[in-house]
C-alpha positions, 0 to 999 in steps of 0.5 A, a space after each residue: 319293618 324292622 329298624 336297626 337303630 344302631 345303623 349310622 350312614 357312612 359320610 362321604 369323605 370330601 377332598 381338601 378343596 371341599 374342606 377349605 373352600 371358605 378360606 379360599 373364598 375369603 382370600 379371593 375376596 380380600 385380593 379383589 378388595 385390595 386391588 380395587 380398594 377406594 382411595 380412602 382405604 389407601 394410607 396417605 402421608 399427611 401434607 406438611 403444615 405450611 410455616 405461618 408467616 407474620 402479616 405485614 400488618 404486624 410489621 406496620 404495628 411494630 413500626 408505629 409502636 416504635 415511632 411512638 416511643 422514639 425507638 427509630 432503630 426498631 422502626 427502621 427495622 420494621 419498615 425494612 421487613 415491610 419492604 422485604 415482604 411487600 417489594 412494591 410498597 413504596 411507602 415503606 421506602 419513604 419511611 426508611 428515607 425519613 428515618 435515615 435523615 433523623 440519624 443524618 445517614 444521608 446516603 442511605 436516605 437518598 438510596 431509600 427515596 430513590 427506590 421508592 420513586 423507582 416503584 412509584 415515580 409519581 409518589 409525592 412523598 417519595 419525591 419530597 423525601 428524595 428532594 430533602 436528601 439531595 438538599 442535604 447533599 448540596 445537590 440543590 438543582 436536582 432537589 428543587 426539581 424533585 420538590 417542585 414535581 411533588 408540589 405539582 402532583 399534590 399542591 396540598 402535600 405538606 411534606 413537599 411544601 416544607 421541603 421546598 421551604 428548606 431548599 429555598 432557605 438553604 439557597 438563601 431565598 428566605 422570602 420564598 421559603 417563608 411563603 412555602 412554610 406558611 402554606 404548609 403550616 396553614 394546611 397542618 399547624 402541627 406538622 413536625 417537619 414544617 415546624 422544624 423548617 420554620 425554626 430553621 428559617 427563623 434561625 437564618 434570619 437571626 430570630 433565635 428565640 422564635 426559632 427555639 419556640 418553633 422547635 418547642 412546638 415541634 417537640 410538643 408534637 413529638 417529644 422523642 425527636 432527639 434531632 430537634 433537641 440537637 438543633 435547639 442546642 445548636 441555636 443556643 450554642 451558636 446563635 445565643 452563645 449560651 453553652 449552658 442551655 446548649 448542654 441541657 438540650 444535648 442531654 435532653 436529646 440523649 434522654 429522648 433517644 440514646 444513640 451514637 448520634 445523640 451521645 456524639 452531639 453531647 460529647 462535642 458540646 462538652 468539648 466545646 464547653 471545655 469539659 474534656 473529661 466528661 467529653 471523653 466519657 460520653 464520646 467513648 460511649 458513642 463509639 462503643 455503640 457504633 465503632 464505625 460512627 465517624 463523627 464520634 471518632 473524630 471528636 474523640 480524637 480532637 478531645 484526646 489532642 486537647 488532653 495531649 494524648 497524641 497517640 490516641 488522637 492520631 488513631 481515632 482521628 484517622 479512623 474517623 476521617 476514613 469513615 467521614 470521607 474527605 468531602 465531609 472532613 473539616 480543615 481543623 480535623 485534617 491538620 489536627 491529625 497531622 499535628 498529632 503525628 508531629 507531637 507524639 513520640 517519636 515524631 512521624 512526619 511521614 504520616 503527618 504530611 499527607 494530612 497537612 497537605 489535605 488541610 491545605 487543599 481546603 485552605 491554602 492559608 491554614 496556619 496550623 497546617 503550614 506550621 506543621 509543614 515547616 516543622 517537618 521540613 526542618 525550617 523551624 525545627 524548634 517550633 512547637 505546633 499549635 
């Protein structure tokens, strides 16, 4: 059979579906896969990373470190952060109360202790802290009740025993006070509050050298306790009439912890020693640290008066007395504010009389206040006030 090798069979022409079916199939598969895609194929936005928070343990470490170096302001701030992060932490409030007592911010100490008791009414440390604040506020009955509550809950709580001793000392029952302080020191001979209150009791008995020795023992345990240096200075100044040793102790308080409180104590000590020039410098430093610290303002006003700067004396005394409040204002501060207005030029009796009247409310026989009233009333127009 002859074969025509030039022959080529005609290909059958396909339609467009035949030519593009692989692409169509691929598209269909893609659509199916998209509609039925697993979750891992779905793009997702990464969740936000939570902001890391500082552990309360870190705040506690900060507080303990600050206490060790005598930075009570930093320690207070750390305990405040603990209380914010752990609202139910009664101990954080107890520590705040104790730290406020060191700076003699008694109202804040009371509030912090009350908050601690609100969280834990059976906490002996909280009850003792509240009792001490009440004692310093002169609320002796309430202080005694809270301190005895603490003692009944925890008879071996050294803080409660020490506070009971302080309250009994303040009300004048020194024998019972000594009984409680002996118990406290038997349990813990190094407890700073117990040693401080032993000193206070000895001071009340007139045993000043022993009182100073007790404070030295407390300072050996906590050399940064500037408040103890201030108390030591008071014993030297008032008890032993040794103003030189008192100034040394005041300076030691500033070296231990330079605050408006310690600077004010040193400034007042210099004023009492008759060194008015240095007193002004130190008290101005105290006011610069805390422009609203009432005692420093008042003492600065007293020094200005001694230096015959009556204008500044009136300004600082009025600012300081506004911060102190009338209950804490001493008679001499009140009549000095009045006399400053009388002595300055021009005389302003309208501003002087209210202060003189407040001094007379505290002591109707106050001769400086009466002299100022006579001048303003014209009874002795030529008289120079003291």
